[in-house]
Backbone as CSV, one residue per row, in Angstrom:
resi,resn,N_x,N_y,N_z,CA_x,CA_y,CA_z,C_x,C_y,C_z
1,MET,-8.547,2.088,6.482,-8.717,0.238,6.937,-6.971,0.798,7.648
2,LYS,-6.986,0.584,8.959,-5.070,0.356,9.358,-4.556,-0.433,8.708
3,ALA,-2.612,0.051,8.364,-1.633,-0.448,7.794,-1.381,-1.538,8.888
4,SER,-1.774,-1.939,9.615,-1.581,-2.668,10.628,-2.614,-4.373,10.300
5,GLU,-3.866,-3.408,9.930,-4.848,-4.259,8.994,-4.975,-5.177,7.953
6,LEU,-4.437,-3.987,7.303,-3.760,-4.653,6.508,-2.399,-5.786,6.206
7,ARG,-1.586,-5.277,6.611,0.230,-5.928,6.949,-0.457,-7.512,7.237
8,ASP,-1.633,-7.657,8.037,-2.605,-9.183,8.483,-2.599,-10.294,6.533
9,LEU,-2.957,-9.148,6.581,-3.861,-9.683,4.926,-3.351,-10.507,4.047
10,GLU,-3.487,-11.432,3.634,-2.498,-12.321,2.551,-2.430,-11.859,1.190
11,ASP,-1.516,-11.885,0.657,-1.197,-11.532,-1.234,-1.851,-10.986,-1.776
12,GLY,-3.096,-12.611,-1.693,-3.997,-12.121,-2.710,-4.963,-11.559,-2.245
13,GLU,-5.175,-11.870,-0.920,-6.169,-10.356,-0.571,-5.748,-8.843,-0.803
14,LEU,-4.134,-9.104,-0.205,-3.871,-7.417,-0.469,-4.353,-7.183,-1.264
15,ARG,-3.757,-7.486,-2.945,-4.383,-7.230,-4.119,-5.704,-7.102,-4.468
16,LYS,-6.273,-8.087,-4.269,-8.630,-7.709,-4.523,-8.362,-6.584,-4.162
17,ARG,-7.605,-6.414,-2.202,-7.932,-4.974,-1.754,-7.646,-3.222,-2.146
18,VAL,-6.205,-4.011,-3.065,-6.271,-2.730,-3.419,-6.906,-2.574,-4.886
19,ALA,-6.986,-3.368,-5.185,-7.843,-3.150,-7.053,-9.545,-2.349,-6.495
20,GLU,-10.082,-2.996,-5.073,-11.406,-2.062,-5.307,-11.342,-1.395,-4.531
21,LEU,-10.070,-0.850,-3.329,-9.679,0.944,-3.619,-9.402,1.566,-5.110
22,LYS,-9.525,1.049,-6.148,-8.655,1.433,-7.535,-10.288,2.011,-7.316
23,LYS,-11.196,1.323,-7.322,-12.323,0.840,-7.654,-13.406,2.780,-6.965
24,GLU,-13.541,2.102,-6.160,-13.825,3.453,-5.238,-13.524,4.545,-5.489
25,MET,-11.633,4.866,-5.756,-11.961,5.995,-5.904,-12.366,6.654,-7.445
26,PHE,-11.639,5.369,-8.655,-12.643,6.251,-9.864,-14.490,6.784,-9.096
27,GLY,-15.192,5.970,-8.432,-16.687,5.721,-7.926,-16.477,7.391,-7.982
28,LEU,-15.689,7.600,-6.899,-15.809,8.795,-5.759,-15.104,9.938,-6.624
29,ARG,-14.113,10.048,-7.565,-14.318,10.205,-8.659,-14.871,11.455,-9.416
30,PHE,-15.414,10.431,-10.219,-16.348,10.242,-11.185,-18.122,11.347,-10.737
31,ALA,-18.381,10.338,-9.128,-19.121,11.288,-9.246,-19.322,13.048,-8.325
32,ASN,-18.286,13.390,-7.680,-17.678,14.592,-7.764,-17.269,15.407,-8.600
33,ALA,-17.497,14.749,-9.993,-17.163,15.206,-11.244,-18.080,15.642,-11.469
34,THR,-19.443,14.519,-12.129,-20.399,15.004,-11.976,-21.762,15.743,-11.350
35,GLY,-20.936,15.807,-10.227,-21.739,16.909,-8.757,-22.741,16.120,-7.936
36,GLU,-22.401,14.939,-7.767,-23.222,13.894,-6.808,-23.124,13.365,-5.669
37,LEU,-21.620,14.136,-5.441,-21.510,13.049,-4.644,-21.706,14.336,-3.259
38,ASP,-22.058,14.136,-1.877,-22.289,15.112,-1.019,-20.909,15.454,-0.120
39,ASP,-20.528,14.025,0.063,-19.566,13.925,1.371,-17.960,14.384,0.341
40,THR,-17.449,15.115,0.207,-15.876,15.555,-0.642,-14.833,14.823,0.119
41,ALA,-15.271,14.618,1.707,-14.707,14.224,2.064,-13.647,12.546,1.903
42,GLY,-14.667,12.322,1.713,-14.255,10.532,1.365,-13.757,10.334,0.170
43,ILE,-13.179,11.561,-0.372,-12.744,11.796,-1.596,-10.670,10.722,-1.165
44,SER,-10.775,12.236,0.461,-9.042,11.567,0.881,-9.142,10.975,1.664
45,ARG,-9.666,10.215,2.082,-10.366,9.314,3.034,-9.768,7.624,2.191
46,ALA,-10.211,7.794,0.688,-10.297,6.615,-0.223,-8.637,6.993,-0.617
47,ARG,-8.194,7.500,-0.270,-7.516,7.972,-0.712,-6.016,8.270,-0.039
48,ARG,-6.372,7.953,1.045,-5.147,7.277,1.590,-5.475,5.614,2.336
49,ASP,-5.976,5.249,2.077,-6.628,3.927,2.653,-6.415,3.327,1.095
50,LEU,-6.584,4.089,0.092,-4.901,3.181,-0.959,-3.413,3.685,-1.344
51,ALA,-3.720,4.494,-0.212,-1.925,4.656,-0.613,-1.285,4.152,0.509
52,ARG,-1.463,3.786,2.111,-1.537,2.721,2.800,-1.986,1.718,2.334
53,ALA,-2.580,0.850,1.348,-2.355,-0.312,0.896,-1.027,-0.715,-0.251
54,LEU,-0.943,0.217,-1.064,0.276,1.083,-1.368,1.497,-0.013,-1.542
55,THR,1.397,0.919,-0.613,2.825,0.823,1.247,3.483,-0.588,1.560
56,VAL,1.857,-0.247,1.791,2.634,-1.779,1.734,2.634,-3.136,1.268
57,ALA,1.576,-3.296,-0.164,1.919,-4.243,-0.797,3.810,-3.777,-1.702
58,ARG,4.373,-2.492,-1.499,5.420,-1.816,-2.165,6.925,-2.316,-0.696
59,GLU,6.666,-2.593,0.529,7.112,-3.536,1.492,7.083,-4.558,1.061
60,ARG,5.971,-5.497,1.004,6.138,-7.057,1.054,7.407,-7.338,-0.515
61,GLU,7.060,-6.052,-1.929,8.122,-6.766,-2.792,9.382,-6.263,-2.544
62,LEU,9.674,-5.131,-2.390,11.088,-5.705,-1.251,11.971,-6.067,-0.566
63,ALA,10.401,-6.463,0.401,11.398,-7.152,1.206,11.694,-8.995,0.333
64,ALA,10.674,-9.419,-0.293,10.752,-10.552,-0.880,12.237,-10.660,-1.310
65,THR,12.638,-9.528,-3.080,13.814,-9.127,-3.307,14.908,-8.673,-2.371
66,GLN,14.565,-7.843,-1.479,16.153,-7.810,-0.470,16.291,-8.263,1.097
67,GLY,15.259,-9.257,0.821,15.379,-9.617,2.987,14.407,-8.163,3.162
68,ASP,14.138,-8.137,3.907,13.834,-7.402,5.587,14.378,-6.066,5.065
69,PRO,14.245,-5.172,4.557,14.952,-3.369,5.123,15.313,-3.498,6.317
70,ARG,14.620,-3.481,7.021,15.263,-3.258,8.139,16.543,-4.234,9.548
71,THR,16.510,-5.200,8.926,17.671,-6.108,9.235,18.789,-6.296,8.672
72,ARG,18.319,-5.307,7.641,20.210,-4.946,6.305,20.972,-4.372,6.748
73,ALA,21.101,-3.648,8.072,21.477,-2.473,8.620,22.814,-3.383,9.054
74,SER,22.081,-4.157,10.101,22.518,-5.090,10.421,23.355,-6.331,10.749
75,ASN,22.777,-7.193,9.356,23.209,-8.220,9.274,23.485,-8.277,8.139
76,PRO,24.572,-7.412,7.467,24.816,-6.995,5.551,25.106,-8.220,4.969
77,THR,24.523,-8.738,3.550,25.123,-9.322,2.805,26.394,-9.572,1.947
78,ARG,26.977,-8.439,2.022,28.408,-8.405,1.714,29.150,-8.006,2.763
79,THR,30.427,-8.731,2.350,31.404,-8.714,3.078,32.678,-7.502,2.423
80,THR,33.280,-7.551,2.614,34.626,-6.659,2.367,36.227,-6.895,2.912
81,SER,36.227,-7.533,1.916,37.844,-7.878,1.904,39.127,-7.266,2.684
82,GLY,40.049,-7.396,3.148,41.139,-6.156,3.594,42.167,-5.785,2.652
83,GLY,41.809,-6.079,1.100,42.750,-5.804,0.518,43.301,-4.975,-0.795
């Protein structure tokens, strides 16, 4: 799943997707450890998908606490006095 697709999800849907990806990672690691996994590249794909989802969740968390981080440099929240 692309990051842009994850950004289009609602917060609840994103949390649900993160939980699904964590379960998928656990299942793939377990299958690999028991020798049942044929496609070991699936572990890397699942890890990257989980990382993308967690990154989008973290971006939203930061945006909620600080405002949009991309606009902070051009629009500072604090002003300095010259004194």
